[in-house]
DRENDOLUM-713528 format. One record per residue: residue number from 0; residue in three letters; x, y, z of N, C-alpha, C in turn. Coordinates in steps of 0.02 Angstrom, whole numbers, plus 50000, padded with zeros to 5 digits. Layout:
! DRENDOLUM-713528
NUM ALA X Y Z X Y Z X Y Z
...
//
This chain:
! DRENDOLUM-713528
0 MET 48668 48742 49318 48739 48735 49328 48776 48789 49290
1 ALA 48827 48820 49323 48864 48874 49291 48905 48849 49233
2 ASP 48910 48889 49181 48950 48870 49123 49023 48870 49141
3 SER 49061 48822 49115 49133 48820 49125 49166 48866 49074
4 VAL 49210 48910 49099 49244 48957 49055 49316 48936 49046
5 PRO 49335 48910 48987 49403 48888 48977 49452 48947 48976
6 VAL 49511 48936 49002 49563 48987 49002 49604 48980 48938
7 SER 49599 49030 48893 49634 49027 48830 49708 49042 48840
8 GLY 49747 49028 48788 49819 49044 48791 49831 49118 48799
9 ASN 49790 49160 48767 49798 49232 48772 49786 49256 48844
10 VAL 49733 49229 48875 49717 49248 48944 49773 49226 48990
11 ARG 49799 49167 48979 49854 49142 49021 49915 49186 49014
12 ALA 49929 49209 48953 49987 49253 48942 49978 49319 48978
13 VAL 49917 49346 48976 49903 49409 49012 49913 49398 49087
14 ASP 49888 49343 49112 49894 49328 49184 49968 49323 49204
15 ARG 50007 49291 49163 50079 49284 49178 50115 49352 49173
16 ALA 50096 49393 49125 50127 49459 49118 50112 49502 49179
17 LEU 50051 49497 49205 50033 49534 49266 50072 49509 49326
18 ASP 50083 49444 49329 50124 49416 49383 50194 49445 49381
19 ILE 50221 49453 49321 50288 49481 49313 50289 49554 49337
20 LEU 50239 49593 49318 50237 49663 49339 50232 49668 49415
21 GLN 50194 49623 49446 50186 49625 49519 50251 49608 49555
22 CYS 50296 49572 49522 50361 49556 49553 50399 49619 49573
23 PHE 50393 49671 49532 50432 49732 49544 50408 49770 49605
24 ALA 50345 49758 49626 50319 49791 49686 50352 49764 49749
25 ARG 50380 49703 49743 50410 49671 49803 50485 49678 49806
26 HIS 50516 49709 49755 50589 49714 49752 50611 49783 49729
27 ASP 50663 49808 49761 50693 49871 49740 50757 49857 49701
28 GLY 50775 49902 49656 50839 49896 49621 50838 49855 49558
29 GLY 50779 49832 49537 50775 49794 49475 50782 49719 49485
30 LEU 50761 49681 49434 50763 49608 49435 50791 49582 49370
31 SER 50832 49530 49374 50859 49498 49314 50808 49448 49287
32 LEU 50820 49425 49225 50776 49375 49194 50771 49313 49239
33 SER 50828 49289 49264 50827 49229 49307 50788 49240 49370
34 GLU 50796 49300 49400 50760 49315 49463 50685 49318 49451
35 ILE 50665 49348 49395 50593 49352 49380 50565 49282 49368
36 ALA 50602 49241 49329 50579 49173 49314 50570 49133 49378
37 ARG 50617 49141 49424 50612 49106 49489 50553 49132 49529
38 GLU 50542 49197 49527 50488 49228 49566 50419 49205 49542
39 VAL 50410 49200 49477 50344 49182 49450 50339 49108 49432
40 ASP 50394 49071 49442 50395 48999 49431 50379 48982 49358
41 LEU 50415 49015 49313 50407 49002 49241 50476 48991 49210
42 HIS 50478 48957 49153 50540 48948 49117 50566 49016 49093
43 LYS 50632 49022 49090 50662 49085 49069 50641 49105 48998
44 SER 50632 49055 48954 50612 49071 48886 50543 49103 48884
45 THR 50498 49078 48927 50430 49107 48931 50433 49178 48958
46 VAL 50472 49187 49010 50479 49253 49041 50510 49302 48991
47 HIS 50561 49279 48954 50593 49323 48906 50544 49346 48852
48 ARG 50502 49301 48829 50452 49318 48778 50403 49371 48805
49 LEU 50381 49360 48867 50334 49409 48897 50368 49476 48910
50 LEU 50430 49474 48934 50467 49536 48946 50477 49576 48882
51 THR 50488 49541 48826 50496 49575 48762 50433 49614 48744
52 SER 50375 49584 48756 50312 49619 48742 50303 49678 48790
53 LEU 50319 49668 48853 50312 49722 48902 50361 49779 48888
54 LEU 50421 49761 48864 50469 49813 48844 50443 49854 48786
55 HIS 50414 49820 48737 50388 49853 48677 50334 49902 48695
56 LYS 50292 49885 48745 50237 49928 48765 50258 49979 48819
57 GLY 50320 49975 48842 50344 50023 48890 50327 50009 48963
58 PHE 50304 49948 48978 50286 49931 49047 50346 49906 49087
59 VAL 50399 49886 49054 50463 49873 49087 50518 49904 49046
60 ARG 50577 49914 49076 50634 49941 49041 50697 49909 49068
61 ARG 50749 49908 49027 50813 49879 49046 50857 49933 49077
62 ILE 50893 49915 49130 50942 49959 49159 51004 49958 49114
63 PRO 51027 50016 49090 51085 50017 49044 51146 49981 49074
64 GLN 51182 49944 49031 51241 49906 49052 51226 49859 49110
65 SER 51167 49829 49109 51147 49784 49162 51100 49731 49133
66 ASP 51093 49675 49169 51046 49623 49149 50980 49629 49186
67 LYS 50970 49685 49221 50911 49693 49263 50858 49736 49228
68 TYR 50796 49723 49248 50739 49759 49222 50706 49800 49278
69 LEU 50674 49855 49259 50634 49897 49304 50565 49908 49273
70 LEU 50518 49931 49313 50454 49951 49285 50464 50009 49237
71 GLY 50424 50011 49183 50432 50063 49133 50386 50122 49145
72 TRP 50394 50173 49103 50358 50235 49112 50284 50229 49095
73 SER 50265 50178 49058 50194 50169 49042 50153 50156 49105
74 VAL 50185 50126 49155 50151 50114 49219 50132 50181 49251
75 LEU 50178 50230 49246 50164 50296 49275 50106 50330 49239
76 GLU 50099 50318 49174 50043 50347 49137 49977 50320 49163
77 LEU 49976 50255 49178 49915 50226 49206 49899 50254 49275
78 ILE 49952 50260 49316 49943 50287 49383 49916 50358 49379
79 SER 49945 50398 49334 49922 50467 49326 49849 50469 49307
80 SER 49828 50424 49264 49758 50421 49243 49712 50404 49302
81 ILE 49735 50358 49345 49696 50340 49404 49686 50400 49448
82 TYR 49740 50437 49462 49735 50494 49506 49690 50548 49479
83 GLN 49691 50558 49412 49651 50610 49383 49576 50594 49387
84 SER 49559 50529 49386 49489 50511 49385 49464 50485 49452
85 ASP 49508 50476 49500 49490 50445 49563 49464 50497 49613
86 GLU 49401 50489 49634 49370 50537 49680 49407 50539 49746
87 LEU 49428 50481 49771 49462 50479 49835 49524 50522 49836
88 SER 49568 50513 49786 49629 50552 49783 49615 50626 49773
89 ALA 49565 50642 49731 49549 50712 49718 49525 50747 49781
90 VAL 49487 50713 49823 49462 50743 49884 49517 50747 49937
91 VAL 49557 50694 49941 49605 50688 49996 49668 50729 49986
92 MET 49691 50738 49924 49756 50771 49913 49762 50840 49945
93 PRO 49713 50885 49937 49719 50950 49971 49723 50943 50047
94 GLU 49684 50896 50074 49684 50885 50146 49751 50857 50169
95 MET 49780 50813 50129 49845 50783 50145 49900 50837 50145
96 THR 49897 50881 50096 49947 50935 50092 49942 50981 50152
97 GLU 49881 50998 50172 49871 51041 50231 49896 51005 50294
98 LEU 49881 50940 50299 49903 50901 50357 49979 50898 50361
99 ARG 50012 50890 50303 50085 50891 50300 50112 50958 50324
100 ASP 50080 51013 50302 50103 51079 50320 50095 51093 50395
101 VAL 50040 51068 50424 50027 51078 50495 50075 51037 50539
102 THR 50085 50974 50520 50125 50929 50561 50200 50930 50544
103 GLY 50216 50947 50482 50285 50946 50459 50310 50878 50440
104 GLU 50265 50827 50442 50286 50758 50428 50252 50731 50364
105 THR 50275 50673 50343 50249 50642 50282 50179 50614 50295
106 VAL 50135 50625 50247 50066 50602 50251 50054 50553 50194
107 SER 50024 50495 50210 50013 50443 50159 49941 50418 50162
108 LEU 49918 50394 50105 49851 50365 50099 49858 50292 50076
109 TYR 49827 50246 50113 49833 50175 50098 49764 50144 50087
110 ILE 49762 50093 50044 49703 50051 50037 49724 49978 50046
111 ARG 49674 49936 50062 49689 49865 50068 49681 49830 50001
112 SER 49728 49785 49987 49723 49742 49928 49740 49671 49950
113 GLY 49688 49631 49961 49699 49564 49987 49729 49566 50056
114 SER 49787 49535 50064 49821 49533 50129 49876 49585 50135
115 GLU 49875 49634 50089 49926 49687 50090 49892 49755 50089
116 ARG 49932 49806 50104 49909 49875 50097 49953 49909 50044
117 ILE 49923 49955 50007 49958 49990 49954 49955 50065 49968
118 ARG 50011 50098 49964 50012 50171 49969 49991 50199 49901
119 ILE 49934 50232 49898 49909 50257 49834 49921 50332 49825
120 GLN 49939 50366 49879 49954 50437 49874 49997 50457 49932
121 ALA 50040 50508 49923 50083 50531 49977 50103 50603 49966
122 VAL 50112 50638 50021 50139 50706 50021 50197 50705 50071
123 GLU 50258 50709 50046 50316 50701 50090 50331 50764 50130
124 SER 50361 50754 50188 50385 50809 50229 50437 50850 50191
125 ASN 50441 50914 50207 50492 50957 50176 50557 50956 50215
126 ALA 50559 50921 50272 50618 50918 50314 50673 50877 50279
127 PRO 50737 50895 50289 50792 50857 50258 50791 50783 50277
128 VAL 50777 50769 50341 50770 50700 50364 50695 50686 50370
129 ARG 50671 50639 50330 50598 50627 50328 50585 50555 50309
130 ASN 50523 50535 50319 50501 50469 50297 50486 50471 50223
131 VAL 50525 50436 50183 50515 50435 50110 50456 50389 50094
132 ALA 50408 50415 50055 50347 50378 50041 50342 50363 49967
133 THR 50351 50300 49949 50348 50279 49879 50277 50259 49861
134 VAL 50246 50295 49815 50177 50279 49793 50179 50212 49755
135 GLY 50130 50169 49770 50127 50104 49739 50161 50049 49778
136 LYS 50196 50067 49831 50231 50018 49873 50180 49978 49914
137 THR 50192 49913 49921 50148 49870 49960 50182 49849 50025
138 TYR 50142 49840 50076 50166 49820 50142 50118 49769 50172
139 PRO 50141 49729 50222 50095 49683 50256 50042 49722 50294
140 LEU 49984 49691 50302 49930 49722 50340 49939 49717 50415
141 TYR 49974 49665 50437 49975 49650 50509 50028 49689 50547
142 VAL 50063 49736 50515 50114 49774 50550 50109 49847 50528
143 GLY 50121 49893 50575 50117 49965 50559 50049 49994 50573
144 ALA 50047 50059 50588 49984 50092 50606 49931 50087 50551
145 SER 49950 50102 50489 49901 50101 50435 49875 50031 50422
146 GLY 49920 49982 50424 49899 49913 50413 49848 49890 50464
147 LYS 49860 49908 50527 49815 49886 50580 49748 49923 50578
148 VAL 49749 49986 50556 49686 50021 50546 49645 49987 50491
149 LEU 49678 49969 50437 49643 49934 50382 49617 49866 50406
150 LEU 49658 49830 50444 49637 49764 50469 49579 49771 50518
151 ALA 49583 49822 50561 49532 49830 50612 49462 49839 50583
152 HIS 49459 49865 50521 49395 49877 50489 49382 49831 50429
153 ALA 49422 49778 50423 49417 49734 50365 49363 49681 50373
154 GLY 49346 49662 50434 49296 49610 50444 49328 49543 50462
155 ASP 49290 49501 50496 49316 49437 50520 49336 49390 50464
156 GLU 49302 49395 50407 49318 49349 50352 49388 49361 50325
157 VAL 49410 49425 50325 49478 49441 50303 49529 49416 50354
158 LEU 49514 49426 50418 49559 49402 50470 49566 49326 50467
159 ASP 49510 49291 50458 49512 49218 50455 49551 49194 50395
160 GLU 49542 49227 50338 49579 49208 50277 49654 49219 50286
161 MET 49673 49276 50316 49744 49289 50328 49774 49240 50378
162 ALA 49733 49219 50427 49758 49172 50477 49776 49105 50445
163 ARG 49743 49089 50390 49757 49025 50355 49817 49031 50309
164 ASP 49840 49092 50295 49897 49103 50251 49962 49085 50287
165 GLN 50002 49042 50257 50065 49020 50288 50115 49077 50298
166 GLY 50107 49131 50260 50153 49187 50267 50136 49234 50324
167 THR 50079 49223 50357 50059 49266 50413 50092 49242 50477
168 PRO 50119 49287 50518 50152 49268 50581 50104 49229 50627
169 PRO 50130 49182 50666 50088 49142 50711 50048 49183 50761
170 ASP 50077 49239 50785 50042 49278 50836 49984 49318 50808
171 PHE 49973 49313 50742 49916 49346 50711 49851 49319 50740
172 LEU 49852 49256 50761 49792 49225 50789 49783 49238 50863
173 SER 49832 49270 50895 49831 49277 50967 49774 49323 50990
174 PRO 49746 49309 51048 49693 49352 51075 49718 49424 51086
175 ASP 49782 49432 51103 49810 49499 51114 49807 49541 51051
176 PHE 49823 49510 50994 49822 49547 50931 49750 49566 50912
177 ARG 49704 49519 50920 49633 49533 50905 49606 49588 50951
178 GLN 49628 49587 51014 49608 49638 51061 49635 49706 51040
179 GLN 49697 49706 51015 49727 49768 50991 49686 49798 50934
180 LEU 49663 49756 50888 49622 49780 50833 49555 49807 50858
181 GLU 49527 49775 50908 49464 49799 50937 49473 49868 50968
182 GLU 49529 49878 51001 49543 49943 51032 49553 49997 50979
183 ILE 49583 49978 50923 49593 50026 50868 49525 50047 50840
184 ARG 49479 49998 50832 49412 50015 50808 49377 50063 50856
185 LYS 49386 50051 50921 49353 50092 50972 49385 50162 50976
186 ASP 49451 50165 50975 49486 50229 50982 49483 50272 50919
187 GLY 49480 50238 50861 49477 50275 50798 49544 50291 50767
188 TYR 49598 50263 50796 49664 50274 50767 49712 50221 50794
189 ALA 49771 50216 50761 49823 50169 50783 49890 50205 50781
190 ILE 49934 50185 50826 50002 50213 50830 50052 50156 50824
191 SER 50107 50168 50788 50161 50119 50786 50228 50156 50795
192 ILE 50271 50127 50835 50337 50154 50848 50389 50103 50827
193 GLN 50425 50116 50774 50477 50070 50748 50450 49999 50740
194 GLU 50389 49995 50716 50356 49929 50710 50372 49896 50644
195 ARG 50361 49934 50590 50376 49906 50524 50446 49923 50501
196 GLU 50469 49982 50520 50535 50005 50498 50571 50039 50555
197 SER 50634 50019 50566 50673 50048 50620 50681 50123 50609
198 GLY 50672 50162 50663 50682 50234 50660 50622 50273 50637
199 THR 50565 50240 50626 50505 50274 50601 50446 50264 50648
200 ALA 50407 50317 50658 50346 50314 50697 50288 50338 50654
201 ALA 50227 50315 50670 50169 50334 50629 50106 50333 50670
202 VAL 50057 50371 50648 49989 50369 50674 49942 50368 50614
203 ALA 49889 50328 50618 49843 50322 50561 49771 50319 50586
204 ALA 49726 50341 50543 49654 50340 50559 49615 50322 50495
205 PRO 49555 50294 50504 49517 50272 50445 49478 50328 50411
206 VAL 49469 50319 50346 49426 50363 50306 49370 50319 50278
207 PHE 49308 50341 50285 49251 50304 50261 49217 50341 50203
208 GLY 49182 50303 50161 49146 50333 50104 49075 50306 50100
209 ARG 49044 50315 50042 48974 50294 50034 48965 50220 50046
210 ASP 49013 50180 50024 49005 50107 50028 49043 50078 50087
211 GLY 49055 50118 50138 49089 50091 50197 49162 50113 50198
212 PHE 49203 50070 50227 49273 50087 50237 49310 50095 50171
213 VAL 49352 50145 50168 49388 50160 50106 49463 50153 50114
214 ALA 49492 50189 50162 49565 50194 50164 49590 50212 50234
215 ALA 49657 50214 50240 49689 50236 50302 49734 50295 50285
216 LEU 49727 50348 50324 49768 50407 50315 49818 50409 50372
217 SER 49883 50418 50356 49934 50414 50408 49981 50474 50406
218 ILE 50010 50488 50464 50065 50536 50471 50124 50496 50496
219 SER 50182 50504 50465 50241 50466 50486 50304 50509 50483
220 GLY 50351 50493 50526 50414 50530 50528 50466 50494 50570
221 PRO 50526 50521 50572 50580 50490 50611 50565 50495 50685
222 VAL 50581 50441 50723 50564 50438 50794 50597 50493 50835
223 GLY 50655 50516 50812 50689 50569 50849 50651 50634 50850
224 ARG 50608 50644 50799 50569 50706 50794 50494 50692 50804
225 PHE 50470 50637 50776 50400 50619 50783 50392 50573 50843
226 THR 50399 50603 50902 50398 50566 50965 50326 50550 50986
227 ARG 50319 50510 51038 50253 50494 51065 50215 50558 51084
228 LEU 50252 50606 51113 50221 50669 51132 50195 50706 51070
229 LYS 50236 50709 51017 50215 50742 50955 50155 50706 50924
230 ILE 50158 50640 50926 50102 50601 50898 50038 50618 50935
231 SER 50041 50619 51001 49981 50634 51040 49954 50704 51025
232 GLU 50000 50751 51008 49978 50818 50991 49942 50821 50924
233 HIS 49958 50773 50879 49930 50776 50811 49873 50727 50800
234 VAL 49858 50683 50849 49803 50635 50840 49738 50671 50826
235 GLY 49723 50722 50865 49660 50759 50855 49656 50792 50787
236 THR 49712 50819 50763 49714 50850 50697 49701 50799 50643
237 LEU 49732 50741 50649 49723 50687 50600 49650 50665 50598
238 MET 49620 50655 50656 49551 50631 50658 49501 50684 50634
239 THR 49518 50747 50643 49476 50800 50615 49477 50798 50539
240 VAL 49537 50786 50511 49544 50782 50438 49508 50721 50411
241 THR 49516 50663 50443 49483 50602 50418 49407 50608 50423
242 SER 49382 50642 50474 49310 50653 50480 49285 50698 50424
243 ARG 49324 50750 50408 49304 50796 50355 49305 50761 50287
244 VAL 49356 50720 50275 49359 50683 50212 49302 50634 50206
245 THR 49286 50601 50262 49230 50554 50262 49166 50589 50244
246 ARG 49153 50649 50271 49093 50686 50253 49092 50703 50179
247 LEU 49149 50724 50152 49153 50742 50082 49139 50682 50036
248 LEU 49166 50624 50056 49158 50564 50014 49089 50533 50021
249 SER 49054 50550 50074 48988 50521 50087 48932 50557 50052
250 HIS 48946 50616 50023 48894 50655 49990 48881 50631 49919
//
């Protein structure tokens, strides 16, 4: 019989502090003490104590002349460390930059985290009007080209788990949606037009590594410029890049 591992007060405090940090990934513009307490379902006194520790370590900061908090600069230090040591980002970044230069549009790299996708790297378009790509931003898996690429290669167990989640749309279980994922697996890419965000279009393809599926690489831009015709012109370029990255990661 497996040993029972009690959860100490210190471990519980760490768990709650991480819950607080994750709140900021779902909201822009900062959060007040009351909003955070409501989000993590804790008393304000508990949240205030944890925020004080996070402030001291630089993981959150106060907006001047405001009661709202933002993520602190220490988070950026951790992200920087990840990028410096992460093989995926090191291999993909030069390819992403070249893809941005060829297409003129924003290029992003996503990975799956549970029922969400996270943008872990981005190279933005140089055009004045462009798709702004915030690194660290999370999005649902069931909408958008990158999300569907990630879902298409996630396996039935992930689909079944998401289908049981009350936050997942009812049509997630529909045969049409499952068929769409099957077509994405077969075609090797996915396209979305104003699916997740009005005025934005995207195309995404999978990147594989030694241990199987790794990430989704996408090109996105405003629909007025990144039209279906433009997308069709760049699908081959995108898939050439993802194939090359896959070879590099597989060695």
